[in-house]
C-alpha positions in Angstrom: 18.3 12.8 74.5 19.2 10.5 71.7 20.4 13.0 69.2 23.8 12.8 70.8 24.1 9.2 71.3 26.2 8.6 68.0 28.6 11.5 68.8 28.9 9.9 72.5 29.6 6.5 71.0 32.4 7.7 68.9 34.5 9.1 71.9 36.1 7.0 74.4 34.2 7.3 77.4 36.5 5.1 79.5 38.6 8.4 79.7 36.0 10.3 81.4 35.4 10.4 85.1 32.1 8.8 84.7 33.3 5.4 83.4 35.5 3.0 85.5 38.6 2.0 83.5 38.2 -1.7 84.3 35.5 -4.2 85.0 36.2 -7.4 86.6 34.1 -10.8 87.3 33.1 -9.2 90.7 29.9 -7.5 90.8 31.5 -4.4 92.4 34.8 -2.8 92.0 36.6 -0.8 94.4 37.0 3.0 93.7 34.0 3.3 91.3 31.7 6.4 92.0 33.3 7.4 95.3 33.0 11.0 94.5 29.5 11.9 95.0 30.0 15.1 93.1 30.4 13.3 89.8 26.5 13.0 89.5 24.9 16.5 90.0 22.2 16.9 87.5 19.9 14.9 85.3 22.4 15.6 82.3 25.1 13.8 84.3 22.7 10.7 84.6 21.9 10.9 81.0 25.8 10.9 79.9 26.4 8.0 82.2 23.5 6.0 80.6 24.6 6.7 77.1 28.3 6.2 77.7 28.5 3.6 80.1 25.3 1.7 80.7 24.4 1.3 77.0 28.0 0.6 75.9 28.2 -2.3 78.4 25.4 -4.2 76.8 26.7 -6.9 74.5 25.4 -10.3 73.5 28.5 -11.3 71.2 29.9 -14.0 73.7 26.4 -15.5 74.0 26.2 -15.6 70.0 29.8 -17.2 69.8 29.2 -19.8 72.5 25.8 -20.8 71.1 27.1 -21.2 67.7 30.3 -23.1 68.6 28.6 -25.6 71.2 25.5 -26.4 69.2 25.1 -27.2 65.4 25.5 -23.9 63.6 29.1 -24.3 62.6 31.5 -26.5 60.6 35.3 -26.2 61.3 36.7 -23.6 58.8 39.5 -23.9 56.5 41.7 -21.5 58.6 40.8 -22.9 62.1 44.0 -24.1 63.7 42.3 -25.1 67.0 40.3 -22.0 67.9 37.6 -23.0 70.3 37.8 -26.6 69.3 37.7 -27.8 72.9 34.4 -26.2 73.2 33.2 -27.5 70.0 33.9 -30.9 71.2 31.8 -30.3 74.2 34.5 -29.5 76.7 32.8 -27.1 79.2 34.1 -26.5 82.6 33.7 -23.8 85.4 36.9 -22.2 83.9 35.3 -21.8 80.3 36.0 -18.3 78.9 32.6 -17.9 77.4 30.7 -18.7 80.6 32.9 -16.4 82.4 32.4 -13.6 79.9 28.5 -14.0 79.6 28.3 -13.8 83.5 30.9 -10.9 83.7 29.4 -8.8 80.8 25.9 -9.1 82.2 26.9 -8.4 85.9 28.9 -5.3 84.5 25.7 -4.0 83.1 23.7 -4.6 86.2 26.5 -2.9 88.4 26.3 0.2 86.2 22.6 0.4 86.2 22.7 0.0 90.0 25.2 2.8 90.3 23.2 5.1 88.0 20.0 4.2 90.1 21.5 5.0 93.4 23.1 8.1 92.1 19.7 9.3 90.8 18.1 9.2 94.4 20.4 11.9 95.5 19.2 14.1 92.4 16.0 16.2 92.3 15.2 17.0 88.8 13.7 20.4 87.9 10.0 20.2 87.1 11.1 20.6 83.3 13.4 17.7 83.5 11.0 15.3 85.5 10.0 13.5 82.3 13.8 13.1 81.1 14.8 12.1 84.5 11.9 9.2 84.7 13.0 8.1 81.1 16.7 7.8 82.0 15.8 5.5 85.0 13.3 3.5 82.9 15.8 2.9 80.0 18.3 1.9 82.8 16.0 -0.5 84.5 15.1 -2.1 80.9 18.6 -2.8 80.4 19.0 -4.4 84.0 16.1 -6.5 83.1 17.6 -7.7 80.0 20.8 -8.6 81.7 19.0 -10.8 84.2 17.1 -12.3 81.3 20.4 -13.1 79.6 21.8 -14.6 82.8 18.8 -16.7 83.7 18.7 -17.9 80.1 22.1 -19.7 80.6 22.9 -20.1 84.3 19.5 -21.5 85.8 19.0 -25.2 85.3 15.2 -24.6 85.0 13.9 -21.2 84.0 10.2 -22.3 84.3 10.6 -23.3 88.2 10.4 -20.3 90.6 11.9 -22.5 93.2 15.0 -23.5 91.2 18.2 -21.7 91.7 18.7 -18.6 89.5 21.7 -16.2 89.6 22.8 -13.5 92.2 20.1 -11.0 92.8 21.7 -7.6 93.1 19.6 -4.4 92.8 21.9 -2.0 94.9 25.3 -1.2 95.1 26.9 -3.7 97.3 30.0 -3.3 99.7 33.3 -4.1 98.4 33.6 -7.4 100.4 30.0 -8.5 100.3 29.5 -12.1 99.3 26.1 -12.9 97.9 24.3 -16.5 97.2 22.3 -17.1 94.4 18.5 -16.5 94.5 15.6 -18.6 93.5 14.2 -17.8 89.9 11.0 -16.4 91.4 12.9 -13.7 93.1 14.9 -12.8 89.9 11.8 -12.7 87.8 10.0 -10.6 90.4 12.8 -8.0 89.9 12.6 -8.3 86.1 8.9 -7.9 86.1 9.2 -4.7 88.5 11.8 -3.2 86.1 9.7 -3.7 83.0 6.6 -2.4 84.6 8.5 0.8 85.6 9.8 1.1 82.1 6.4 0.7 80.7 5.1 3.4 82.9 8.0 5.9 82.2 9.5 5.6 78.8 9.2 8.2 76.5 7.8 7.4 73.0 10.6 6.5 70.5 11.4 8.7 67.6 12.6 7.7 64.1 16.2 8.4 64.8 16.6 6.3 68.1 14.3 3.2 67.4 15.5 0.4 67.5 18.8 1.3 69.1 17.4 2.3 72.6 14.9 1.0 75.1 11.3 1.3 74.0 7.9 -0.1 75.1 8.1 -2.4 72.1 11.4 -3.7 73.6 9.7 -4.0 77.0 6.8 -6.1 75.7 9.3 -8.2 73.3 11.4 -9.1 76.5 8.2 -10.0 78.3 7.1 -12.2 75.5 10.5 -14.0 75.5 10.8 -14.1 79.4 7.2 -15.6 79.8 7.8 -18.2 77.1 11.1 -19.2 78.8 8.9 -19.6 82.1 6.3 -21.6 80.2 3.6 -19.0 81.0 2.1 -19.2 77.4 -0.9 -16.9 78.0 1.2 -13.9 79.1 4.0 -14.9 76.4 1.0 -14.8 73.8 -0.4 -11.6 75.0 2.9 -9.7 74.8 4.2 -11.2 71.6 0.9 -10.2 70.0 1.1 -6.8 71.4 4.3 -6.5 69.5 3.0 -7.7 66.4 0.1 -5.5 66.4 1.4 -2.4 67.9 5.1 -2.0 67.2 4.7 -0.6 63.6 7.2 -3.2 62.3 6.4 -5.8 59.9 8.4 -9.0 58.8 11.1 -8.0 56.2 10.3 -9.5 53.0 12.6 -11.3 50.5 11.6 -9.4 47.3 12.6 -7.7 45.1 15.7 -9.8 44.2 18.0 -9.2 41.1 16.7 -10.3 37.7 18.2 -13.5 36.3 19.2 -16.7 38.0 20.2 -16.9 41.6 23.8 -17.7 42.1 25.0 -16.5 38.6 27.9 -13.9 38.4 25.5 -11.1 37.2 22.9 -12.0 40.1 25.5 -12.1 42.7 27.0 -8.8 41.6 23.8 -7.3 42.3 22.5 -9.1 45.3 25.9 -8.7 47.2 26.5 -5.1 46.0 27.5 -2.5 48.6 24.1 -0.9 48.5 21.8 -3.9 47.6 18.1 -3.5 46.7 16.8 -6.8 48.4 15.2 -5.7 51.7 16.4 -8.6 53.8 20.1 -8.2 52.6 19.8 -4.6 53.3 18.7 -5.3 57.0 21.9 -7.4 57.6 24.0 -4.7 55.9 22.5 -2.3 58.4 21.0 -0.2 55.4 17.5 -0.5 56.9 16.1 -1.3 60.4 13.6 -3.8 58.8 12.0 -5.9 61.4 14.5 -5.1 64.3 13.0 -4.4 67.7 16.1 -3.6 69.5 19.6 -3.4 68.0 23.1 -2.5 69.6 24.4 0.1 67.4 28.1 -0.6 66.2 29.2 2.6 64.3 32.2 2.2 62.3 34.4 4.4 64.5 32.6 3.8 67.9 32.6 1.3 70.5 32.1 -2.4 70.5 33.5 -5.3 68.6 33.3 -6.7 65.3 30.4 -9.3 65.2 31.7 -11.2 62.1 35.1 -11.4 63.8 33.7 -14.3 65.7 33.7 -16.5 62.6 36.4 -15.2 60.3 39.6 -13.4 60.4 39.5 -10.7 57.9 36.7 -10.6 55.7 33.3 -12.6 55.1 34.6 -14.4 52.1 36.7 -17.5 51.4 40.0 -15.2 51.2 39.2 -13.7 54.7 40.6 -16.7 56.5 37.3 -18.1 57.9 37.7 -19.9 61.2 34.3 -21.3 61.0 31.8 -21.7 58.1 28.2 -22.9 58.1 27.2 -26.3 59.5 26.1 -28.6 57.0 22.9 -29.6 58.3 22.0 -25.9 58.9 22.9 -25.3 55.3 20.4 -27.9 54.3 17.7 -26.0 56.4 18.6 -22.9 54.5 18.6 -24.3 51.3 15.1 -24.8 49.7 15.7 -26.0 45.9 13.2 -25.0 43.3 11.2 -28.0 41.8 11.9 -26.6 38.5 15.4 -25.2 38.8 17.0 -27.2 41.7 20.5 -25.6 41.4 19.1 -22.4 43.3 17.2 -22.1 46.4 13.7 -20.3 47.0 14.9 -19.3 50.6 16.5 -15.9 50.5 18.3 -16.9 53.7 20.3 -19.1 51.6 22.0 -16.1 49.9 21.7 -13.6 52.6 23.6 -15.7 55.2 26.1 -17.2 52.8 28.7 -15.5 50.7 29.1 -16.3 47.0 32.8 -17.3 47.4 31.6 -20.6 49.3 32.9 -23.9 47.7 29.8 -26.2 47.7 31.9 -29.1 46.3 33.9 -29.0 49.3 31.2 -28.3 51.7 32.5 -25.0 52.6 29.7 -22.3 53.1 31.2 -19.0 54.4 29.0 -17.1 57.0 28.0 -13.8 55.6 25.1 -12.8 57.8 27.2 -10.0 58.9 28.6 -8.5 55.8 30.1 -5.5 57.4 29.9 -1.9 56.8 31.7 0.4 54.2 35.3 0.6 55.6 34.6 -1.9 58.4 34.2 -5.3 56.8 33.4 -7.4 59.8 31.4 -4.7 61.8 27.6 -4.7 61.9 24.9 -3.6 64.3 23.9 -6.7 66.6 20.3 -7.5 66.4 18.9 -8.5 69.7 15.3 -8.8 69.2 13.4 -9.0 65.9 9.9 -9.4 64.9 10.2 -12.9 63.5 10.9 -14.3 67.0 7.5 -12.9 68.2 6.0 -14.9 65.3 7.9 -18.1 66.8 6.7 -17.2 70.2 3.1 -17.0 69.1 3.6 -20.4 67.2 5.1 -22.1 70.4 2.2 -20.8 72.5 -0.4 -22.0 70.1 1.2 -25.5 69.7 0.4 -26.3 73.4 -2.9 -27.5 72.7 -4.4 -29.6 69.7 -6.9 -26.7 68.9 -4.0 -24.3 68.3 -2.0 -26.5 65.9 -3.4 -24.6 62.7 -2.7 -21.2 64.3 0.9 -22.4 64.9 1.4 -23.6 61.5 0.1 -20.2 60.3 2.7 -18.2 62.3 5.4 -20.5 60.8 4.0 -20.2 57.3 4.2 -16.5 57.6 7.8 -16.3 58.5 8.5 -18.8 55.6 6.5 -16.8 53.2 8.5 -13.6 53.9 11.8 -15.6 53.3 10.4 -17.1 50.0 10.8 -15.4 46.7 9.1 -16.5 43.5 7.1 -18.8 45.6 5.1 -19.3 48.9 5.4 -22.0 51.5 3.1 -24.9 52.2 1.1 -24.5 55.3 2.5 -27.1 57.8 0.2 -29.8 59.1 0.9 -30.7 62.7 -0.6 -34.0 64.1 0.8 -33.6 67.6 2.5 -31.3 69.9 5.9 -32.8 69.3 5.5 -32.2 65.4 4.8 -28.7 66.0 7.6 -28.0 68.4 10.1 -29.9 66.1 9.1 -27.7 63.1 9.0 -24.5 65.2 12.7 -25.3 66.6 13.7 -26.2 62.9 12.3 -22.7 61.7 13.9 -21.0 64.6 17.2 -22.8 63.8 17.2 -21.4 60.2 15.9 -17.8 60.9 17.8 -17.1 64.0 21.0 -18.7 63.1 24.2 -16.9 64.4 22.1 -14.6 66.8 22.7 -16.7 69.9 19.4 -18.6 70.2 20.2 -22.2 69.4 21.7 -23.2 72.8 18.9 -21.8 74.8 16.3 -23.2 72.3 17.7 -26.6 72.8 18.2 -26.5 76.7 14.5 -25.2 77.1 12.6 -27.0 74.5 14.7 -30.0 73.2 13.7 -32.6 75.6 9.9 -31.9 75.0 10.5 -32.0 71.0 12.8 -35.0 71.0 15.6 -32.7 69.6 19.2 -32.2 70.4 22.3 -30.9 68.7 22.3 -32.0 65.2 25.8 -31.8 63.5 26.9 -33.6 60.2 29.5 -36.0 60.2 31.5 -33.8 58.1 31.3 -30.8 60.2 34.7 -31.6 62.0 37.8 -33.2 60.6 38.2 -35.3 63.8 36.3 -38.3 63.1 36.2 -39.0 66.9 34.1 -35.8 67.7 30.5 -36.8 68.9 27.8 -35.2 66.6 25.2 -34.6 69.3 25.0 -34.4 73.2 22.1 -36.0 75.0 19.5 -33.3 75.5 19.5 -34.2 79.3 23.3 -33.6 79.8 24.3 -31.2 82.5 26.1 -29.1 79.9 22.7 -27.7 78.6 23.2 -25.3 81.7 26.3 -23.1 81.9 28.6 -23.5 84.9 29.0 -20.8 87.5 32.3 -19.3 86.6 35.6 -20.6 88.6 36.5 -17.1 89.4 33.0 -16.2 91.0 33.1 -19.7 93.1 36.7 -18.9 94.3 35.9 -15.4 95.3 32.3 -16.0 96.7 32.2 -19.3 98.8 28.5 -18.5 99.6 27.6 -19.4 96.0 26.3 -22.8 94.8 27.7 -24.5 91.7 25.5 -26.0 89.0 24.9 -29.8 89.0 27.5 -31.7 87.2 30.4 -29.5 87.3 
């Protein structure tokens, strides 16, 4: 099935009869899939899965919103007002990112539901049964991911099954149907059922389709994240450990690095080359899969946007008109000075995430975590799940009791060691749960920067850890911009979009909006 994926991504599926030409905020659009003859065979389902369902999966708006609203960014030298309202904590039901996150995920859910409904009318040949079941399993995995994304932003309390979640829809609704929000427990029940079906029916991955397609590794990684968000630490630990043990993936290491002193011209030429040898840099340049568990493919001539374009205009260097640069307190987390040579960092992330054309004297550090592909300087595959997150999940689970503090510290040290070159990190010492959670949040902030985690991490864990948004006073040229936001503020849950409220009077808005 997957050997045709890259060919399929390079053609415009919006021009085929299988893909609607427009998706709106509504869960369903009139005119889609009216002709029941469109889906006749298992092959038709496969084409729709690859050309419509997979291509509607995207987390770019989540990444951009999380970066702008929290503490990952400093206003860049070419920013003339872009997103500065959101940067200054103006968040309303009309916010474009809240609307886009809602729409993107419900578009994906809608397409999965249409595929599943069409599949009910197809009886596969005996030789196609496994392929047929695998198609449904992949689709249901992606639907579960969409609901996990929605819950992560729009439910006021993901850990309470009785709190309102989002709209639950596992079928193709009538055009004029208006649905209320469901409780979290009902949403999570559907997610669990989808993931269980996927575990039972997904075909084993092959070297050419992992990590770009749904797999049992992805299923367990999603379970680990979901149960962590729900504060079910027993199951979160179980599934994160399963990924670490059984995925066949290891933490991407930071060596070898070029010879010489980091930051010098010769060292930079080698490290930032089009074909670098450093494994961690190669991971972000899409030259190896490294520790990726699930990645959204973005071929040079295929579908999907340019991920680096959310931070810069043309290229990921100073001359590329950067709209946003690395927040100064985040930079301090990435920069681990050597005790013998303090002018360079021992942490590979200092170099892998930041372009050498940065101007430290001005506090301008150019974001280069997505360095682009050949002939596509802003375009990279989008990493959705990585193994390092599983280590953080294990650490957070262990940190719930004093008996687990050493184990939690060991998991954090493992990630830090993988990111150090020419040294190892000290084993953290946690004297309390708060100490442990703060350090875990600090390491998540560094490792998962610009991947869409920070907002969700703060909203679910910030109050318990005594941590909120942490901006530097020099991140914004406007001295009146607040540097933080009270962790109990209502804006740590996104508003239900205005377009949904206006078109669906049965839906309830989140508190504060």
